[in-house]
C-alpha positions in Angstrom: -52.9 30.0 -33.8 -55.8 27.9 -35.1 -53.3 25.3 -36.2 -52.2 24.7 -32.6 -55.7 23.8 -31.6 -56.6 21.7 -34.6 -56.4 18.5 -32.6 -59.0 19.6 -30.1 -62.7 19.1 -30.5 -65.1 22.0 -31.6 -66.2 22.4 -28.0 -63.7 22.4 -25.1 -64.1 21.7 -21.4 -62.8 24.0 -18.9 -60.0 21.5 -18.2 -59.1 21.6 -22.0 -58.9 25.4 -21.9 -57.0 25.5 -18.7 -54.4 23.2 -20.2 -54.2 25.2 -23.4 -53.8 28.6 -21.5 -51.6 27.1 -18.6 -54.0 28.2 -15.8 -56.4 26.4 -13.5 -59.9 25.3 -14.4 -61.1 27.9 -11.7 -59.4 30.6 -13.7 -61.2 29.5 -16.9 -64.6 29.4 -15.0 -63.9 33.0 -13.8 -63.3 34.1 -17.4 -66.5 32.5 -18.5 -68.5 33.9 -15.5 -67.2 37.5 -16.2 -68.0 37.0 -19.9 -64.5 37.3 -21.2 -64.8 33.9 -22.8 -68.2 32.9 -24.4 -69.4 29.5 -23.4 -72.4 27.2 -23.6 -73.9 25.5 -20.5 -75.4 22.0 -20.9 -76.8 21.2 -17.6 -73.8 21.6 -15.2 -71.3 21.3 -17.9 -69.5 24.3 -19.4 -68.4 23.9 -23.0 -66.3 26.6 -24.8 -66.4 26.8 -28.6 -63.0 26.6 -30.0 -63.7 29.7 -31.9 -64.6 31.6 -28.8 -61.2 30.7 -27.3 -59.3 31.7 -30.4 -61.2 35.1 -30.3 -60.2 35.6 -26.8 -56.7 34.9 -27.5 -56.5 37.4 -30.4 -58.3 40.0 -28.3 -55.7 39.7 -25.6 -52.8 39.6 -28.0 -53.8 43.1 -29.3 -54.0 44.5 -25.8 -50.3 43.6 -25.0 
C-alpha cells in the first residue's frame, strides 16, 4: 500500500487525501475532526502525515 503513495509528499492536504480515498474533502475533514485520522494544523491548514493515512487504511482494512 505504501508503494501506491510513494509519489505523494510526506504531508498531504485534505484534497490529496480526498483524491486518494475517492471521497470529498469535507469527508476527510470529518475524519480529522473525529480523530479517525491524525493531522497537524498549521494556521488554517490541515496537513495529514502520509503515515497517518496508511495507518488509517490498515485499521479499516482489518475491520472489513
